[in-house]
C-alpha positions in Angstrom: -3.6 11.3 -17.9 -0.7 12.9 -16.0 -0.7 12.2 -12.3 -1.7 15.3 -10.3 -2.8 15.4 -6.6 -4.9 18.5 -7.4 -7.1 16.3 -9.7 -7.3 13.2 -7.5 -10.7 14.1 -6.3 -12.1 15.1 -9.7 -14.9 13.2 -11.4 -12.8 12.9 -14.6 -9.9 11.2 -12.8 -12.3 9.0 -10.9 -13.9 7.8 -14.2 -10.4 7.2 -15.6 -9.5 5.1 -12.5 -12.6 3.1 -12.9 -11.9 2.4 -16.5 -8.3 1.3 -15.6 -9.7 -1.1 -13.0 -12.1 -2.6 -15.6 -9.3 -3.0 -18.1 -6.9 -4.7 -15.7 -9.5 -7.0 -14.2 -10.1 -8.3 -17.8 -6.4 -8.3 -18.7 -4.9 -11.3 -16.7 -2.0 -11.4 -19.1 -0.8 -8.1 -17.6 -0.5 -9.7 -14.2 3.3 -10.2 -14.3 3.8 -6.6 -15.2 1.4 -5.3 -12.6 2.9 -7.4 -9.8 6.4 -6.1 -10.6 5.5 -2.5 -11.5 8.5 -0.2 -10.9 10.6 -2.9 -9.2 14.2 -3.5 -10.1 15.5 -7.1 -10.7 17.0 -7.2 -7.2 13.9 -6.0 -5.5 12.7 -6.9 -3.0 15.7 -7.8 -0.8 14.6 -11.0 1.0 16.1 -9.7 4.1 13.5 -6.9 4.3 11.4 -6.8 7.4 8.4 -9.0 7.3 9.5 -11.2 4.3 9.4 -14.3 6.5 5.9 -13.8 7.8 4.2 -15.7 4.9 6.8 -18.1 3.6 4.8 -19.5 0.7 2.1 -17.0 -0.4 -0.6 -17.8 -2.8 0.2 -14.5 -4.5 2.4 -11.5 -4.0 3.5 -8.2 -5.5 6.3 -5.7 -5.4 5.6 -2.1 -6.5 8.3 0.5 -6.3 9.1 4.1 -7.2 12.2 6.3 -7.0 11.7 9.6 -5.1 13.9 12.6 -5.5 13.8 13.3 -1.7 15.5 11.8 1.3 13.8 9.1 3.4 13.2 11.7 6.1 10.9 13.6 3.8 9.0 10.5 2.7 8.5 8.7 6.0 6.0 11.2 7.5 3.6 10.5 4.5 3.8 6.8 5.0 3.5 6.6 8.7 0.2 8.5 8.7 -1.6 6.3 6.2 -5.0 4.8 7.1 -8.7 5.4 7.1 -9.4 8.1 9.7 -5.8 9.1 9.5 -4.0 10.6 6.4 -5.8 8.4 3.9 -4.1 6.5 1.2 -3.4 9.3 -1.3 -5.2 7.4 -4.0 -8.6 7.9 -5.8 -10.5 9.4 -3.0 -14.0 9.6 -4.7 -13.6 5.9 -5.8 -12.7 4.8 -2.3 -15.6 6.7 -0.8 -18.1 5.2 -3.3 -17.7 1.9 -1.2 -18.0 3.8 2.1 -14.4 4.2 3.1 -14.9 7.8 4.3 -11.3 8.7 3.2 -9.9 12.2 3.2 -6.4 12.2 1.7 -4.0 14.5 3.5 -2.2 17.1 1.6 0.1 17.9 4.5 2.0 16.0 7.2 -0.3 15.5 10.2 1.6 15.7 13.5 -1.1 13.7 15.4 -0.4 10.6 13.3 3.3 10.6 13.3 3.8 8.2 16.3 3.1 4.6 15.3 3.8 1.5 17.4 3.7 -2.2 17.0 0.2 -3.4 17.9 -1.5 -0.2 16.5 -4.4 -0.8 14.1 -4.7 0.6 10.6 -8.1 0.6 9.0 -8.8 0.4 5.3 -12.6 0.8 5.8 -14.6 1.9 8.9 -16.4 -1.5 9.2 -13.7 -3.9 7.9 -11.3 -5.7 10.3 -8.2 -3.5 10.8 -4.7 -4.5 9.9 -2.1 -4.6 12.7 1.3 -2.9 12.8 3.3 -6.1 13.3 6.8 -4.9 12.6 8.2 -1.4 12.7 11.6 0.1 11.9 11.0 3.9 12.3 12.1 5.8 9.2 12.6 2.6 7.2 9.8 0.0 7.3 6.2 -0.6 8.3 4.8 -4.1 8.2 1.0 -4.6 8.4 -0.7 -7.9 8.7 -4.3 -9.2 9.1 -5.2 -10.2 12.6 -4.6 -13.8 13.5 -7.5 -15.8 12.2 -7.8 -18.6 14.7 -11.5 -17.9 15.2 -12.3 -17.9 11.4 -14.1 -20.8 9.9 -11.6 -23.4 8.8 -8.7 -21.9 10.7 -6.5 -23.9 13.0 -4.0 -23.2 15.8 -1.1 -22.8 13.3 -2.8 -20.1 11.4 -1.2 -16.7 12.0 -1.9 -14.3 9.1 -3.4 -14.3 5.6 -2.2 -10.9 4.5 1.1 -9.0 4.7 1.4 -5.4 3.4 4.6 -3.5 3.9 6.3 -0.3 3.0 10.1 0.1 2.9 12.3 3.1 2.4 15.8 2.6 1.1 18.4 5.2 0.3 19.1 5.2 -3.4 21.1 8.3 -4.4 22.8 11.0 -2.3 19.5 12.9 -2.3 16.9 10.3 -3.1 15.4 7.0 -2.1 13.3 4.0 -3.2 9.9 3.4 -1.8 9.0 -0.3 -2.1 5.5 -1.6 -1.4 5.4 -5.3 -0.7 2.3 -7.5 -0.4 1.6 -11.2 0.2 -1.7 -13.1 0.5 -3.1 -16.5 1.2 -6.6 -15.8 0.0 -8.1 -16.3 3.5 -8.9 -19.4 5.4 -12.7 -19.7 4.7 -14.5 -20.0 1.4 -15.8 -16.5 1.7 -12.4 -15.1 2.3 -10.9 -17.1 -0.6 -13.5 -15.5 -2.9 -13.3 -12.0 -1.5 -9.5 -11.9 -1.4 -8.9 -13.7 -4.7 -6.1 -12.3 -6.7 -8.3 -12.5 -9.8 -9.8 -9.2 -8.8 -7.9 -8.0 -5.8 -4.6 -7.9 -7.6 -5.6 -5.7 -10.6 -7.8 -3.4 -8.4 -5.0 -3.1 -5.8 -2.5 -2.3 -8.5 -4.5 0.7 -9.9 -5.0 2.1 -6.4 -1.4 1.3 -5.3 0.2 2.9 -8.3 -1.7 6.1 -7.7 -0.7 6.0 -4.0 3.0 5.6 -4.7 3.0 8.4 -7.3 1.0 10.7 -4.9 3.5 10.0 -2.1 6.4 10.7 -4.5 4.7 14.0 -5.5 4.1 15.2 -2.0 7.5 14.3 -0.7 9.3 15.9 -3.6 7.3 19.0 -3.3 8.2 19.3 0.4 11.9 18.4 0.1 14.3 21.3 0.4 16.1 22.3 -2.8 19.7 21.2 -2.9 22.3 23.9 -3.8 23.3 23.8 -7.5 
């Protein structure tokens, strides 16, 4: 089914997304392809912001897409992501089935364009938020889970279990690369290890992330000014 933001909220596309999730959950042999979807051999650059936050992750992924628009047209869509903000541009009905209360923005929202280190980004109204840990405006956003020193089994050396980052890199004279980077340690308690297990989080996350990246690409390209021929 061709990606189209006009059909993201449709029942048909929601059913298609659910079917994709079921397939990928039961297709562990596709993991290597999923965790490198869209990435070039030299991506990610290890010098990217946030790469040193989790030195030895239990699992990680790199998703990427080329966008025929400059970084200035893509950044506004990324900086406003979040529950209660611009959403995640993914399968809205599917997200709301688990109570996310997401409304994906179809336009740039000025009230969410200012982001600062320490700000919170929510995935779900009742779930612990992610923190903006590193920020390079116009280029990179790095989100991490809150330090888990109060979690069962944690110790004073524990800093974060999760890193989720977005990077924009110029690619062509009029285009750019959007790289989504994630790392995880499966949590510090038994419950966290089960809930954040890559056995299900990786394939589910892939289906939702791929839709998100394609939706950002579509929105940015539609908004980009046409270059003279």
